[in-house]
MITIVEX-327874 format. One record per residue (C-alpha): x, y, z. Coordinates in steps of 0.02 Angstrom, whole numbers, plus 50000, padded with zeros to 5 digits. Each point is the difference from the previous one (the first is absolute). Layout:
REM residues N
XYZ
...
REM end
This chain:
REM residues 978
477754712551849
498754993049881
500235001849822
498344997249865
501614992849879
500554984950112
499594987049904
500895009249840
501425001650115
500104980750034
500074997349806
501495012050011
500934991250111
499544983749911
500925007949812
501305003450097
500234983650064
499924992749833
501015011849919
499425016049972
501505005149890
499314987649865
498265006350010
499925017249859
498525009149908
499774998349827
500985012149891
499795001449816
501124993349871
499185002249855
498355011549958
498845000249865
500435014049875
498915007649859
499774989549859
499165002349819
499254983849941
499885000349801
498204994849938
500194984149868
501604996450060
500364980449994
500275001450197
498524993350110
500555005950159
501005013050082
500904999350172
499885014650122
501634997050118
500124999850198
501224991650115
500235003950170
501114992350129
499634995750181
499874988550146
498864990849985
499895002249823
498695010349938
498414996049923
499125011749853
498775007649937
499355011049867
498785017549966
499475006749842
499215017850023
500074997450198
499014983949979
500794981650050
500204988649867
499154982849992
501394990749955
498854982250041
499465005449815
501384989249931
499405002049809
500425020150046
501515001250116
501324989850084
501305001750122
501764996749977
500655001150151
499625020350031
499825002149830
498285004249919
499804991249834
498285007149901
499604987249871
499355005749818
499965019650053
498375009749957
500305016349970
498205004350070
500144987550164
501995001450066
500395019549955
500265009250161
501385001850150
500714986450080
500584996750157
500984986450087
499864996350179
501354989950118
499364992450173
500854989750127
499834998150195
500925015950031
498875010149869
499405006149831
500905011449870
499355007349835
500835002049845
500035015949907
498575001649864
500014991049816
499125006349848
499624988249876
499345005849843
499664993949822
500855004649837
498814998549848
499645007949836
498704997949903
499635003349818
499445016349919
498325000949917
499884996549824
499235017749981
500735007549834
500755019950050
499495012249874
501245009849901
500975013350050
500365015349893
501135014450007
501065013249896
501674998149972
500975008350125
498584999350137
500284990050160
499064983750035
499274987550155
499884984249973
499144991550120
500284981750065
498614996150131
500824982150084
498974988350032
499454992550180
501754996050096
500744999250154
501925001150020
501125009649913
499905002849810
501245007349881
499435007749831
500715000949808
499155004349846
500034990349834
500025011349828
499084991249873
500444980850018
501084990550108
501465001050053
500095016849934
499865009850183
499995019150013
501695008250043
500135012650126
500935016549979
499635018050041
498504998949893
499234986150043
499644992650181
499134982550092
499345008050168
500274983050126
498825008050117
498555002049864
500394989149872
499735013349876
501085003949839
500415020249998
500535006749811
500565018450034
500185003349804
499044988949866
501044997649855
499214989849856
501154985450011
498924998350179
498404995449883
499454980150053
499304988750127
500794999550170
499594986950135
500175003450176
500854983450074
499914999050182
501274984950125
499584993050149
501735003450109
499434986050114
499164987549869
501055005849839
498304996149937
499725013349838
498445005949922
499825011349843
498735013549961
498855004449844
501055009149895
499615017749991
500215006949845
500935019249981
499645010449822
500435017649939
498645014949994
499995005049818
499675018150051
501745006650032
501524999650123
500005004750166
501145015150035
501055003850147
499345000050170
500685001150180
500164983450095
498634992450086
500604985050147
498944986149966
500974989550125
500275005950162
500304991850181
498545005550145
500265014450089
500064989350169
501094984949969
500454989950177
501664988349981
500724988750095
501744999450094
501274989749899
498534998349840
500485005049814
498965015449954
499645002449822
499205017649944
499345000149815
499745016649897
499515000449816
499445014149911
499175002949815
500525016049898
500825005349830
501275001949987
500454985050121
500155004150180
501494997350094
499784993150167
501315005950158
499674996550179
500615010650167
499435001350187
498935014950038
501365002750147
501215003949885
501134985450071
500994990849878
499584982049980
501004986150078
501124988149876
498854985150033
498685009149891
499774994249849
499025008749839
499494986649866
498834997549836
500575014749952
499755009850153
498064995650006
500424988850164
500895008150159
500724985450120
500175000750160
500904983550068
500264996450179
498815013250076
500445009550175
499345014350075
501145013349906
499444994949842
498055004850054
499425017449941
499115009049852
500714995849828
499535007549813
499974994549827
500335014049896
499314994749801
500495014749884
500395005249816
500325014449888
497855005650035
500094999550179
500184989050166
499034990250103
500414994150179
499164984950106
500335000550207
499914984850116
500424997550169
500874984550058
499614994450186
501224988750106
499184987450100
500844984750097
499394982650050
500275000550211
501554992750024
500664994150158
501295009450109
499774993350163
499434980750017
499174992150143
501304986450086
499464985450114
499575003550186
500124988750138
499695009250172
499314997050168
498075000550068
499625017050083
501305011349889
499545011349870
500304997849798
500375013849882
500164993649818
500325013249874
500024996649799
500465015749892
499844999249797
500405012649861
498495004649859
499425014049921
498665003450058
500494996750151
499374981650067
498684997950150
500114984650095
498924987250065
500544983950103
499414980850011
499854987550122
500274982649948
499325003549827
498365011150068
500035019050031
500685003850175
498725003050115
500325018150118
499805001750151
500555011850149
501764990950045
500144997349788
500215016149904
500815004549834
500695017149959
500965004649832
500214982749970
500604995150181
499254986350095
499924999950179
499464987750109
500215003950196
499784985550158
500434985349858
499364984050041
499814981849919
498695002149883
500825014249923
501214987949938
499804996049799
500495005349807
499805020949965
500155007849849
500065018249963
499395006749854
500495015849909
498945006549850
499695012749876
498725001749843
501434992549907
500424983050081
500264994150180
501434989050096
499874989150130
501534995850156
499514984950098
500824993550157
499624989250180
499545009850158
500394985850127
499485003950181
500754989350141
499824995250182
501264991850102
501024997950168
501795006250017
501064988349906
501985001150025
500454984649890
499875009349832
501075015550065
500944994750154
500945010150093
501885001449989
500774987350135
501545010550021
500425019549994
501775004350028
500055022350031
501345010150060
499915009850154
499475020249988
499034992649818
498305000949952
499064982749997
498204994849945
499294982650024
498564996549878
498484990450039
499074995649857
498944986450015
498534995849857
498405005150071
498295005849952
499655013350069
501605007450046
500584992150162
500265011050150
501984997450081
500725002650166
501554993750065
501284992950148
501714998250022
500134983550095
498344998850120
499975020350017
498915009249890
500805015149881
499265017250019
500415014349917
501365014150043
501215012349948
501184985949905
498474984949954
498475003849875
498774988949976
499795001549810
498105000949904
500704983849893
499974991250163
502105000050003
500975004950148
501335013449964
501535004650132
500915015649994
501765002650059
500294979150035
500864995750167
500654984650048
498684997950122
498835000549876
500654982349940
498664984150017
498614991049946
498675010749929
498214992849970
498675007849873
498194995450045
498605003149857
498144998450042
498455002749884
498144993450026
500424983149933
501504997350088
501755001650091
501964996549945
501735002950075
501495002449909
501905002850088
501475007849948
501784998350107
500825018050004
502065000650018
500855016050030
501625003049952
501285010850007
500565008349822
501664996949934
501185012849987
501654999749902
501355005450135
501594999549864
499445005149823
501334999749846
500665014949959
500665009349830
501674991949954
501385003749882
501304986549973
501174994249853
500154983849903
500634986650094
499585005250177
498704990450125
498695009750094
498554993550105
498225009849992
499394999450175
498064995550029
499454997350179
498585001450086
499135001350170
498344987549990
498614991650092
500494982350070
498514992349951
500175005049823
501084992249882
500955010549891
500444999349787
501545009749932
500125001949807
501135011449934
499595009549813
501375004349874
499415015249887
498214995650026
500124981749970
500204983750141
501954995850037
500474985749906
501104989750124
500114984249920
500545008949816
501195015050092
500414987150151
501975003149986
499615017550030
498425003350117
499624990750151
499095004550168
500705001850170
499555004450172
498714989350124
498234997150031
499605020050002
501445003949858
499714999149813
501785009649970
500544997549802
501844996949980
500605002749814
501764993049979
501175005249849
498675013449956
499905002849809
499405013249880
498434992649962
499704999950208
499625019149992
498255004750028
498545001450124
499894985550144
498384999850093
499874988450145
498034995850069
499654992050137
498164990550030
499144992850135
498234993349988
499245017150077
501185013949899
501575005749905
501465012649977
501195002949889
501835009049975
500845005449857
501905006749942
500785002249858
501614991449967
501195006549869
501534990149925
501515010249928
500924993549880
501325000649841
499105010049857
499514985949876
500805000649829
499695015249864
498524997349873
500135000249805
501775005649994
500195005649809
501515006049902
499515014049899
501345008149909
501924994049994
501085011149934
502034998450006
500145003950167
498324999750091
498344989350020
498425008950043
499104987550124
498295001350059
499044989150141
498425000850107
500064999450179
499874983350082
499364996350184
500875009250126
499654989050133
499495013050113
501715006750021
500045015949863
501244999449857
501535011250025
500724997849836
500424987049860
501614991249964
500324995249816
501284987249942
500644995749823
501084990449948
501074993249811
500714987249918
501475005250058
499765004950175
500254990950161
498234997450089
498735011950005
500785020550039
499065015750067
499725013249861
499635017450004
498285006549979
498965016249978
498224997450048
498605009749904
498915006450174
498065004349961
499215015750086
499685003050191
498555008050083
498824993049857
498235009850087
498805009149912
498085004450029
499055017649973
499785008549856
498405005449905
498504990449973
500164983149868
502015002650051
501304986950082
501575008550050
501384990050036
501725006750054
501794994050024
501895004650067
500925002349814
501344987849981
501765011350015
500935000549850
501474988250046
498814985750031
499315003249830
501354988349918
499695007249845
499075010749861
498234997349962
499544999950174
498205002050060
498674992550088
498704986949990
498235003550086
498964987050034
498254999650094
498564990450029
498325002850104
500114987850146
499414981949973
500314999849814
501524990549926
500365007649842
501175016549998
499895016149916
501715006749960
500675016849930
501645006149964
500835014650066
501405005649913
500885012950106
501174995450119
499485016450110
498104997749997
499404994950178
498214998349942
498784991549892
498095004650012
498824988049895
498355009249934
498394989749972
498055001850005
499974982350062
501105003150154
499014996850152
500055014950139
501184994550141
500154982349958
501804990350032
501254995849883
501484988850008
501415007849933
502004998849967
501245009649889
501314992049900
501695006449882
500574996549856
501485007849887
500634995649831
500734981450070
498234996450071
498844997650126
500455001150171
499094996150163
498315004550054
499845009250190
498984990450113
498065001149965
499225013550122
498035004650000
499465017149946
498515007449987
499405008949847
499215021050021
498445000750112
498485008649923
499445017550055
498645001350096
498445000349881
498795007750116
500015016650106
499705000550193
498215004150063
499065009050106
501225014649996
499635014050129
500895012750056
499775011350162
500805015150059
500914997750162
500565018050030
500865016449907
501344988749924
499384985249999
498994986049912
499714983150017
499764987249843
498934982950029
499524986649890
499764980649989
501214989049963
500074992849803
499674982349977
501754990549996
500694983450002
501824995150043
499984990749830
499905015549910
501465007350076
500475010550152
498925015650017
501375013050035
498715014550075
498955014849942
500305016849932
498965016550053
499875013649867
499445016750071
500005018149936
499165015250050
498485010349907
501105011649938
501394988649925
499884987749859
499724979549998
501624999249916
501175007950130
499274990550141
500824994050144
500344981350050
499954990050163
500244982950002
499594985150125
500234982250014
499194987849947
498854995150162
499565018050031
498205008349966
500375016450055
501275014549973
500155016950081
500495014849878
500965012950094
500635018549977
498395005149933
499495016649961
498535005150111
498185003149953
500224994149820
499284986149909
501204985049957
499694986349879
500614983550012
499984981449919
500724983150058
500714986649889
500884983250042
501764995349930
501234984450006
501504996349905
499254998549837
499265019050018
498605009650065
498014995849954
498715012149977
499545015250108
498434998450106
498605014049976
500525017050059
499455006350155
500225016750108
500165008050170
500195017150052
501485002450156
499465010750142
500225018950046
501835003750065
499644997850190
499945020750082
501865006750017
499255008850172
500584991850159
498864997150141
500505015250113
500085006750176
500244981650079
499585001850181
500424985750123
499634995150174
500854985450095
499794991350147
500834984150066
498944989949914
499175009849853
500435014949883
498465008349924
500265007949835
499165014549901
500435009449835
499185011149882
498934993549860
500904997849818
498925008049844
500444992749852
500105013249850
499034995649805
501424992349933
500234986550134
499244985750088
498565002850143
500724995450180
499124983450041
500734999050174
501835003050090
501464986850050
501035002550169
501654995649973
500994995050174
501454989950060
501125000250153
501595010149983
501084985750017
499234988249864
499635002349821
498514988649995
498475011149957
498114998150062
498705008649886
498165006150086
498785003349858
498805010650061
498525011449914
499825014350136
501425013950031
500404991950170
500654984350049
500434990550190
501254989449997
500314988950176
501944998750003
500994997450162
501145014349991
501514990750054
501095010149887
499995013549846
498774997449853
500265005549837
498275006749929
499305007249817
498245001149904
499594998949813
498335003349922
499324984649896
499115000449834
499434988049855
501855008649915
500944994050154
500645007350145
500235019550014
501555008350057
500624996550177
499875012250156
501535004250093
500614985450101
499575003850163
501034991350158
499024996450168
501324999150138
499874984250129
498805005450143
500995002650158
498335012350074
498404993850032
499385010049809
501015008449851
499405012249873
500705007149833
499965002149799
500884997949851
501345012150049
500484992850165
500854985749909
501715010149991
500044998750200
500084982350020
501264985649991
499984983449946
500294985050131
501634989350003
498824982750032
498284995049986
498894986250080
498744989249906
498345007449984
498204994749968
499085013149905
498045004150016
498995013549926
498335005249998
499385012849864
498705013550058
499495017349963
500575013350124
498535009950009
REM end
């Protein structure tokens, strides 16, 4: 196959040989940013930054307003690395948008746009301003009219002479939007000369306008009038994300208007919003989308009010959500490159390659910002940039596409020389040479080609997978990789071993201090594998050096038994034997309990001494896995010989401490009271201590009655069905006694808060209705749902005297029995638990069926042969207050069995295919929606001794049951006899 880019592929190979990893396309380190140059500055130049890293080192060029800058004009421009130095900047020539281009042999990238502006402020014209004449009490606006300028300005006004500046208050306001001075109500003290002062926020230059005289008219005082808003914000004002928005509002009026603000949608202002300049300015810092909306300024005085409205709209420059990253891929592959940005309005996308607009063709397409290139070739390599833009700005993301072509090569990713696996396991042999395009792989075992079958799979990535490995699979495997540029081979040796098994594992042991024990750990393993035995004690590696006087490994090459000599209490715990090979590992654990004498009691105190007694208290010491049976107390005096055992009387804590249940927001704690003979004095009572599980501080209360068996703690903060640690102690006039062991008790559950849904009632018969519902949502953390209560009453009864049926919590239906026929019943369902019942569902109703007919089927006639019985009976007609007959049931059994078979028919006849080997008992009932009707008289059909027999219900008294029977198979067909 011939490729049109053959020479480029050769260059790619040369690049690889020369150290491809060192080559890198340009990446910006610094980019130019918007700049404002103050006209008249002492600086004679301005520098726009641009720096990129890459290998080879990039070179640079610049554009102004889309045209290349001739940097050879040394009197105008200078390149300092990548930085552009503009010499003697001029606002007429150098104002505009600049971009930096960085290029090396791998491609070109373009910087973001940077605007260069020139800030200046010219002088006011020296033209005199006209005198402004107003009445006292009238409002006035003095115009500023700033001179030609560029850059942000600030405004102030001088009253008469510098430095007497107009002080702003609720009556006077200087707009920072227009520069005008607004006086809502002129007073005699306002008469004088006013001069507008304009300051450049960039250059700090300040210029003063001509004075404007303000005088009072002599034709009277202005009367009161409603507010007239003179300073207001636009009807629609776009605001950028993160910016500080300032809305101005000021009104003329007499009396002086009060300014207030609100949102048109009624929402309250967020805490970040500030009102400044006596409410004349609403300031919103860090503007976000939730701040957008309609705002109202209300100016109000005693004569009326006026409202100005405007809408703040939110916009955001594009901001990257997903950048593009460098891609290295093979020829003939496909590329999918996606860049995504957020912004408002939603950004659009375009792509550049090496600084120029990407040319689209059939295999190069852009959709929703994503670039796809199919059937890649080396000439597609280069520097790519995705640009996301909306009307408020644009952002760039740059990355390099490197399309490579190479023969398979295992040097960078060699195959494993040796792979060891167990018999019966699954093994995957990797074959991932570096190749572009990806190599096609085939395998050999020795000299024999490997073919796929039930256990062997050739993977898409070139690997080989062998399932349920056997000893026969061991050997040398060679992967042969090939593409159109060459071939390469890699080899792996597969060793298959038997799994390691522990044949004698350690078991749990219970020993006493001073004994010696052996924890066995013996294995069966593959002789090709080396094994290592490791013991862990309570999760940590056993230290045979530090504890060498007690620990010793014993046994042969396949045994790692652990001997523990002269065992001590500290050796209690979990022991794990781990056996490791180069292929697998197995382990087994055992618990070792070492029992010993109890430790000494702790915190022994003498609380009170009398002439003949001493009150002692202490805390239990360690029992060392042997429960303490009793305590022996000894005492001595200066006159006694050694220690003497003394008589003691214990004071005991309550037993059977438990609890739970109760009403919502309750914690119920119960115990068995201490008998009077163990109370040891007057003033006996209980100290009840409890705390939420996980909390360190105990809550304590005192129960003064010695016969009280319970305490209920009520608090609205108690979480339903939450665990508490509880203990109960005792006290008397001599002091406090011991506490019971800590136990866990759950607070009361919360009664269900929702009613069952989808409740329905369905009449089953004249005396039964079935009620069904959907379970309520319930979590185990809420406690135990005990069940559902179904309340029901008939139309003639009252709801207060209703009956109830309860079912378990996992039931979703209940059957109401023993009801009156042809009567409407109303029913509702609610859930309940130990805390109480929840709300009832909506009431539903159903009407029981009419009673079944009292008339039985009459004149039952039968005709039998040795294989079948033909039956016929009279039709049952229901009365007006009875359910209509819908069919009949034929009940039949042998005389020696109690198991009754049933045949349903909608006719007044039936045919039973029965082997008449013994007597049969048969009866017939009418069936209705209200249940089964009255049964006919039983008929007995004797076993057939002749070819056929006939009879009716009167024949039953002439037959007798048989003493034995044989198993029978019943077949039946129902049809009309006519």
